[in-house]
C-alpha positions as CSV (number, residue, x, y, z in Angstrom):
1,X,117.6,-17.5,92.7
2,X,118.7,-18.9,96.0
3,X,116.4,-21.6,97.3
4,X,115.6,-21.7,101.0
5,X,115.7,-25.2,102.4
6,X,113.6,-24.7,105.5
7,X,111.7,-21.5,106.0
8,X,110.5,-22.4,109.5
9,X,114.1,-22.9,110.7
10,X,115.7,-19.9,109.1
11,X,116.8,-16.9,111.2
12,X,114.7,-13.8,111.3
13,X,115.2,-11.4,108.3
14,X,117.2,-8.3,109.1
15,X,115.3,-5.0,109.0
16,X,117.7,-2.1,108.0
17,X,117.8,1.0,105.8
18,X,118.2,0.3,102.1
19,X,121.9,0.5,101.1
20,X,122.8,3.9,99.6
21,X,124.4,4.2,96.2
22,X,123.4,0.8,94.9
23,X,120.7,1.8,92.4
24,X,117.0,1.1,92.9
25,X,116.6,-2.1,95.0
26,X,114.1,-4.7,93.9
27,X,113.1,-8.2,94.8
28,X,111.1,-10.9,93.1
29,X,109.1,-14.0,94.1
30,X,108.6,-16.6,91.5
31,X,105.5,-18.8,91.3
32,X,105.9,-22.4,92.4
33,X,108.5,-21.6,95.1
34,X,106.2,-22.1,98.0
35,X,106.1,-19.5,100.8
36,X,109.8,-18.9,100.9
37,X,111.2,-15.3,101.1
38,X,111.8,-13.6,97.8
39,X,115.2,-13.3,96.2
40,X,117.2,-10.2,95.3
41,X,116.5,-9.4,91.7
42,X,118.4,-7.8,88.8
43,X,115.0,-6.9,87.3
44,X,114.1,-3.2,87.5
45,X,110.8,-1.4,87.0
46,X,111.8,1.5,84.8
47,X,108.3,2.8,84.3
48,X,105.0,2.2,86.1
49,X,101.4,3.2,85.3
50,X,99.4,2.3,88.4
51,X,96.1,3.6,86.8
52,X,96.4,1.3,83.8
53,X,98.2,-1.5,85.8
54,X,101.1,-1.5,83.3
55,X,104.9,-1.6,83.9
56,X,108.1,-1.7,81.9
57,X,110.5,-4.2,83.5
58,X,114.1,-4.4,82.4
59,X,117.1,-6.6,83.1
60,X,120.6,-5.3,83.6
61,X,121.6,-2.6,81.0
62,X,123.3,-3.9,77.9
63,X,127.0,-3.9,78.3
64,X,126.8,-3.8,82.1
65,X,129.7,-5.4,84.0
66,X,129.1,-8.9,85.1
67,X,128.5,-9.7,88.8
68,X,131.6,-9.9,90.9
69,X,133.4,-7.0,89.3
70,X,132.7,-4.8,92.4
71,X,130.8,-2.3,90.3
72,X,127.2,-1.3,90.9
73,X,124.6,-3.3,88.9
74,X,122.6,-0.3,87.8
75,X,120.1,0.6,85.1
76,X,121.6,3.8,83.5
77,X,123.9,6.2,85.1
78,X,121.7,8.7,87.0
79,X,120.4,6.7,90.0
80,X,121.3,7.7,93.5
81,X,120.2,5.7,96.5
82,X,118.0,7.8,98.7
83,X,116.6,10.1,95.9
84,X,112.9,10.9,96.5
85,X,112.1,9.6,93.0
86,X,114.2,6.5,93.4
87,X,116.7,7.5,90.7
88,X,116.3,8.8,87.1
89,X,115.6,6.7,84.1
90,X,118.3,7.9,81.8
91,X,117.8,5.6,78.8
92,X,117.2,8.7,76.6
93,X,120.2,10.6,78.0
94,X,123.3,11.2,75.9
95,X,125.6,8.2,75.8
96,X,123.1,5.9,77.6
97,X,122.6,2.2,76.6
98,X,119.2,0.5,76.1
99,X,117.8,-1.9,78.7
100,X,117.7,-5.6,78.0
101,X,114.3,-7.4,77.9
102,X,113.5,-8.9,81.3
103,X,113.1,-12.6,82.0
104,X,109.8,-12.1,83.7
105,X,106.8,-14.5,83.8
106,X,103.1,-14.5,84.7
107,X,102.8,-14.9,88.5
108,X,106.1,-13.1,89.4
109,X,105.7,-10.7,92.3
110,X,108.0,-7.7,92.3
111,X,108.7,-5.1,95.0
112,X,110.6,-2.0,94.0
113,X,111.8,1.2,95.6
114,X,110.5,4.5,94.1
115,X,110.7,4.6,90.3
116,X,109.4,6.8,87.6
117,X,105.6,6.6,87.6
118,X,105.7,5.1,91.1
119,X,107.3,7.7,93.4
120,X,106.0,5.9,96.4
121,X,107.3,2.5,95.4
122,X,105.7,-0.4,93.7
123,X,104.4,-3.8,94.8
124,X,102.8,-5.7,91.9
125,X,102.1,-9.2,90.5
126,X,102.6,-9.9,86.7
127,X,99.3,-11.0,85.2
128,X,100.3,-10.8,81.5
129,X,103.5,-10.4,79.5
130,X,102.6,-8.0,76.7
131,X,105.8,-8.0,74.8
132,X,109.3,-6.4,74.5
133,X,110.1,-2.8,73.8
134,X,113.3,-0.7,73.5
135,X,112.9,0.0,77.2
136,X,112.4,-3.6,78.4
137,X,109.5,-5.9,78.8
138,X,106.0,-4.5,79.1
139,X,103.7,-6.3,81.4
140,X,100.2,-6.0,82.9
141,X,100.1,-6.1,86.7
142,X,97.7,-6.4,89.6
143,X,98.1,-5.4,93.3
144,X,100.2,-7.8,95.3
145,X,100.9,-8.4,99.0
146,X,104.0,-8.6,101.1
147,X,102.9,-12.1,102.1
148,X,103.8,-13.3,98.6
149,X,107.3,-12.0,99.1
150,X,108.0,-12.6,102.7
151,X,106.1,-15.9,102.9
152,X,106.8,-17.8,106.1
153,X,109.7,-15.5,107.2
154,X,109.8,-13.4,110.4
155,X,111.2,-9.9,110.7
156,X,111.2,-7.2,113.3
157,X,113.2,-4.0,113.6
158,X,113.4,-0.2,113.8
159,X,114.9,2.0,111.1
160,X,115.5,5.8,111.7
161,X,114.2,8.2,109.0
162,X,116.9,10.3,107.5
163,X,115.9,13.9,108.5
164,X,117.7,15.2,105.4
165,X,115.4,13.1,103.2
166,X,112.2,14.8,104.5
167,X,110.7,17.2,102.1
168,X,109.2,20.3,103.9
169,X,106.7,22.6,102.3
170,X,106.0,25.8,104.3
171,X,102.4,26.8,104.4
172,X,102.7,30.1,106.1
173,X,105.4,32.8,106.2
174,X,108.1,32.7,108.9
175,X,108.7,29.0,108.8
176,X,112.3,27.7,109.2
177,X,113.6,24.2,108.9
178,X,116.7,22.6,110.4
179,X,118.0,19.1,110.8
180,X,120.9,17.2,112.2
181,X,121.8,14.0,110.3
182,X,123.7,11.1,111.9
183,X,127.3,11.7,111.0
184,X,127.3,15.2,112.4
185,X,125.9,16.8,109.1
186,X,123.7,19.7,110.1
187,X,121.5,22.2,108.3
188,X,119.5,25.3,109.1
189,X,119.6,28.1,111.7
190,X,118.9,25.8,114.7
191,X,120.9,22.8,113.4
192,X,123.8,23.2,115.8
193,X,121.4,22.8,118.8
194,X,119.6,19.6,117.5
195,X,120.3,16.0,118.6
196,X,121.5,13.9,115.8
197,X,118.7,12.3,113.7
198,X,116.3,15.2,114.4
199,X,114.2,17.5,112.2
200,X,112.9,20.8,113.5
201,X,110.3,23.2,112.1
202,X,110.1,26.7,113.7
203,X,107.1,28.9,113.1
204,X,105.9,32.4,114.0
205,X,102.2,32.8,113.1
206,X,99.8,35.7,113.4
207,X,96.3,34.4,114.4
208,X,93.0,35.8,113.3
209,X,92.0,39.0,115.1
210,X,89.2,39.4,117.7
211,X,86.7,42.2,117.3
212,X,85.8,44.0,120.5
213,X,83.8,47.1,121.4
214,X,87.1,49.0,121.6
215,X,88.3,47.8,118.3
216,X,90.3,44.7,117.2
217,X,93.0,42.8,119.2
218,X,95.7,40.5,117.9
219,X,97.3,37.2,119.0
220,X,100.4,35.5,117.8
221,X,102.1,32.2,118.4
222,X,105.8,31.3,118.2
223,X,107.3,27.8,118.6
224,X,108.7,24.7,117.1
225,X,108.1,21.0,116.6
226,X,111.1,18.7,116.7
227,X,111.0,15.0,115.7
228,X,113.5,12.2,115.5
229,X,111.2,9.7,113.6
230,X,111.8,6.0,113.0
231,X,109.8,3.3,111.2
232,X,108.9,0.2,113.4
233,X,108.2,-2.9,111.2
234,X,107.3,-6.4,112.1
235,X,106.1,-9.5,110.2
236,X,105.6,-13.1,111.3
237,X,104.5,-15.6,108.7
238,X,106.0,-18.7,110.4
239,X,103.9,-21.8,110.0
240,X,101.5,-20.2,107.5
241,X,100.5,-21.9,104.3
242,X,98.3,-19.1,102.8
243,X,100.8,-16.2,102.7
244,X,98.8,-14.5,105.4
245,X,101.0,-13.6,108.5
246,X,100.2,-14.6,112.0
247,X,101.2,-11.1,113.2
248,X,102.3,-7.9,111.5
249,X,102.7,-4.2,112.3
250,X,103.9,-0.9,111.0
251,X,104.3,2.3,113.0
252,X,105.9,5.7,113.0
253,X,107.6,6.3,116.3
254,X,110.4,8.3,117.8
255,X,111.3,11.3,120.0
256,X,109.1,14.3,120.2
257,X,109.9,17.8,121.5
258,X,107.9,21.0,121.1
259,X,107.8,24.5,122.6
260,X,105.4,27.3,121.9
261,X,104.2,30.6,123.3
262,X,100.8,32.1,122.7
263,X,100.4,35.8,123.3
264,X,97.4,38.1,123.0
265,X,93.7,37.7,122.8
266,X,93.0,34.7,120.7
267,X,90.0,34.3,118.3
268,X,87.2,32.2,119.5
269,X,86.4,29.8,116.7
270,X,85.6,29.4,113.0
271,X,82.2,30.4,111.7
272,X,81.0,26.7,112.1
273,X,82.1,26.7,115.7
274,X,85.3,24.7,115.3
275,X,88.7,25.7,116.8
276,X,90.9,27.9,114.7
277,X,93.5,25.6,113.0
278,X,96.6,27.1,111.2
279,X,98.6,24.4,109.3
280,X,102.1,25.8,108.9
281,X,104.2,23.0,107.3
282,X,103.8,19.8,105.3
283,X,106.5,17.1,105.6
284,X,106.9,14.1,103.3
285,X,109.3,11.2,103.0
286,X,109.4,7.7,101.4
287,X,112.1,5.9,103.3
288,X,113.0,2.5,101.9
289,X,113.6,-0.2,104.6
290,X,115.2,-3.5,103.6
291,X,113.4,-6.5,105.0
292,X,115.8,-9.2,104.1
293,X,116.2,-8.5,100.4
294,X,112.7,-7.0,100.0
295,X,112.6,-3.2,99.7
296,X,109.6,-2.0,101.7
297,X,108.6,1.6,100.9
298,X,107.0,3.4,103.8
299,X,105.1,6.6,102.9
300,X,105.1,9.3,105.6
301,X,103.1,12.5,105.4
302,X,103.0,14.9,108.3
303,X,101.2,18.2,108.6
304,X,102.3,20.5,111.5
305,X,99.6,22.8,112.8
306,X,98.7,25.3,115.5
307,X,95.2,25.1,116.9
308,X,93.5,27.5,119.2
309,X,90.1,27.2,121.0
310,X,89.3,30.2,123.0
311,X,86.3,32.3,124.0
312,X,87.9,35.5,122.7
313,X,87.7,37.2,126.1
314,X,90.9,36.2,127.9
315,X,94.3,37.8,127.0
316,X,97.1,35.4,127.7
317,X,100.8,34.9,127.6
318,X,101.3,31.1,127.9
319,X,104.4,29.0,127.2
320,X,105.0,25.3,127.4
321,X,107.8,22.8,126.7
322,X,106.8,19.2,125.9
323,X,109.2,16.2,125.4
324,X,108.8,12.5,125.2
325,X,108.2,9.6,122.8
326,X,105.3,8.8,120.5
327,X,104.0,6.0,118.3
328,X,101.2,5.8,115.8
329,X,100.4,2.8,113.6
330,X,98.6,-0.4,113.3
331,X,99.0,-4.0,114.6
332,X,97.6,-7.2,113.2
333,X,97.1,-10.7,114.8
334,X,95.2,-13.6,113.3
335,X,93.1,-13.8,116.5
336,X,92.1,-10.1,116.8
337,X,92.6,-8.7,113.3
338,X,93.9,-5.1,112.9
339,X,93.9,-2.8,115.8
340,X,95.2,0.8,116.0
341,X,98.3,1.6,117.9
342,X,98.8,5.1,119.4
343,X,100.9,6.0,122.4
344,X,102.4,9.2,123.7
345,X,104.6,9.3,126.7
346,X,104.9,13.1,126.8
347,X,105.5,15.4,129.8
348,X,105.5,19.2,130.1
349,X,108.4,21.1,131.6
350,X,107.9,24.2,133.9
351,X,105.5,26.7,132.3
352,X,104.7,30.4,132.8
353,X,101.1,31.4,132.3
354,X,99.6,34.9,132.7
355,X,96.1,35.9,131.9
356,X,93.8,38.9,132.3
357,X,90.0,38.9,132.5
358,X,87.8,35.8,132.9
359,X,87.9,33.3,130.1
360,X,89.4,30.2,128.7
361,X,91.9,29.2,126.1
362,X,93.3,25.9,124.7
363,X,96.3,26.0,122.4
364,X,97.9,23.0,120.7
365,X,100.9,22.6,118.5
366,X,100.3,19.2,116.8
367,X,101.0,16.9,113.9
368,X,98.7,15.0,111.7
369,X,100.5,11.8,110.5
370,X,99.7,9.4,107.7
371,X,101.7,6.1,107.4
372,X,101.3,3.9,104.4
373,X,103.1,1.3,102.2
374,X,103.7,1.5,98.5
375,X,101.4,4.5,98.0
376,X,98.4,3.1,100.0
377,X,97.4,5.0,103.1
378,X,97.2,2.6,106.0
379,X,97.1,4.6,109.2
380,X,96.2,8.2,110.1
381,X,96.9,9.8,113.5
382,X,96.9,13.1,115.2
383,X,99.3,13.9,118.1
384,X,98.5,17.2,119.7
385,X,100.2,18.3,122.9
386,X,98.3,21.3,124.3
387,X,98.1,23.9,127.0
388,X,94.8,24.8,128.5
389,X,94.1,27.7,130.9
390,X,90.9,28.7,132.7
391,X,90.6,32.1,134.4
392,X,88.0,33.9,136.5
393,X,89.1,37.4,137.4
394,X,92.7,38.4,136.8
395,X,95.6,35.9,137.4
396,X,99.3,35.5,137.0
397,X,100.9,32.1,137.7
398,X,104.1,30.3,137.1
399,X,105.0,26.6,137.6
400,X,108.3,27.6,139.3
401,X,106.3,28.2,142.5
402,X,105.5,32.0,142.2
403,X,101.9,33.2,141.6
404,X,99.4,35.9,142.2
405,X,95.7,35.6,141.6
406,X,92.4,37.4,142.1
407,X,89.6,35.0,141.7
408,X,90.5,31.5,140.4
409,X,92.9,30.2,137.7
410,X,94.3,27.0,136.6
411,X,96.7,25.8,133.8
412,X,97.0,22.3,132.4
413,X,99.2,20.5,130.0
414,X,98.0,17.5,128.0
415,X,98.0,15.5,124.8
416,X,95.2,14.5,122.5
417,X,95.5,11.4,120.3
418,X,93.2,10.4,117.5
419,X,93.3,8.5,114.3
420,X,92.0,5.6,112.2
421,X,93.2,2.4,110.4
422,X,92.4,2.1,106.7
423,X,91.6,-1.0,104.7
424,X,94.8,-0.5,102.6
425,X,96.9,-2.3,105.2
426,X,95.8,-5.5,103.4
427,X,99.1,-5.0,101.5
428,X,100.4,-7.3,104.3
429,X,98.1,-10.0,102.8
430,X,95.7,-9.8,105.7
431,X,91.9,-9.9,105.5
432,X,90.3,-6.6,104.4
433,X,87.9,-4.9,106.7
434,X,84.9,-3.0,105.4
435,X,85.5,0.4,107.0
436,X,88.0,2.5,108.8
437,X,88.7,1.5,112.4
438,X,88.7,4.7,114.5
439,X,91.2,5.3,117.3
440,X,90.1,7.2,120.4
441,X,90.1,9.9,120.9
442,X,92.5,9.4,123.8
443,X,93.5,12.1,126.2
444,X,96.0,12.5,129.0
445,X,96.2,15.7,131.0
446,X,98.2,17.0,133.9
447,X,97.9,20.2,136.1
448,X,100.8,22.6,135.7
449,X,99.8,25.5,138.0
450,X,96.8,27.1,139.7
451,X,95.4,29.0,142.6
452,X,92.4,30.9,143.9
453,X,91.6,33.9,146.0
454,X,93.8,36.9,146.6
455,X,97.0,34.8,147.0
456,X,100.5,36.0,146.4
457,X,103.5,33.7,146.7
458,X,107.0,35.2,147.1
459,X,109.7,34.6,144.5
460,X,111.9,31.6,145.3
461,X,115.5,32.5,145.9
462,X,118.2,30.3,144.4
């Protein structure tokens, strides 16, 4: 282990993506070393049972090359940096070698990238050394905090999420996925059109029908959600003596783009009076960011959905493009405790809206996000750009300056933000609060087009 002479005087720790191809990264903090940052560790968690609080910890594989040979210091031969499961434990594979018992002691705090039994990473303190097995050293563990590993260090940075590492589960038919990875690697039908670092999910959905006296009428929605997500992480433990930081934060942020078109006569609501919500894709990733030598596993879950709230009377053809930046997360300071963070600097581009008959409709193409660390949910948030139209009579309008209307009509763009902080953010080593801290709801809306009376505006010539 490398001792740190003066924690307060050291430079901030780097925040960067975990290096690829170097096995499963881990770090350990030993008892009695004060509040200095942890050291990079050759110890590996090869199995983890969170329910029982037990882990198998191993040292370098028997027969592994010594440090300085230029070869990877790995456990087994099947690990690949960036795998969703953090690499495979291949001790039972053909030609594999057994692990060495680990030099681990009560009080050691270990942080590990995803491993078997802990697909969302592990952060644990050794409470008892049970004994050695063929797989390594079996120990009992208890939950630990990042404060025990980062101590009095400071760190701040942003790490892009690899779009190729996002697992996408379609929930409806006609869902297409595309991404463009840094390095010009692209995938999917729309990949060639995407900015680097972006993930796009296209959907075409048929909405519930509306029953009328003349029969039933249909509605459909077509569009996409495009994200270039990044993890924003900060920690400041300078001057502390308890392992509790002075400030800390974790957020999901990045660029947002979406476009959707709603056609037809939309259903009014669910039987309990709520808007009709159609989830169409679930996204998941466990990016590992390296804070100094400590692997911090961020758990991201996103559900993309279409939501319609309408009176079932108006038939519409509405379309909106939305672009901008977003952020959802939580921020801690010793003076204020935890507070939710939610921002959306979004704007709508020119929209065409047509409607017949009096009525109202609100359509959103949104994302529910969950951000956590090491398998504990810390922040939930919903980002829902929407289009809202209100019509009396018959109207046709366009934000390019042309319109005709009989009666009164108006179209608005906007974004709804909501969410909550959870107690599990105590993984930072901060005080626990007794309940979720709700965010919002927050709303920002802008007028896109509108008119009233028998008004007809000539088409603009180029």
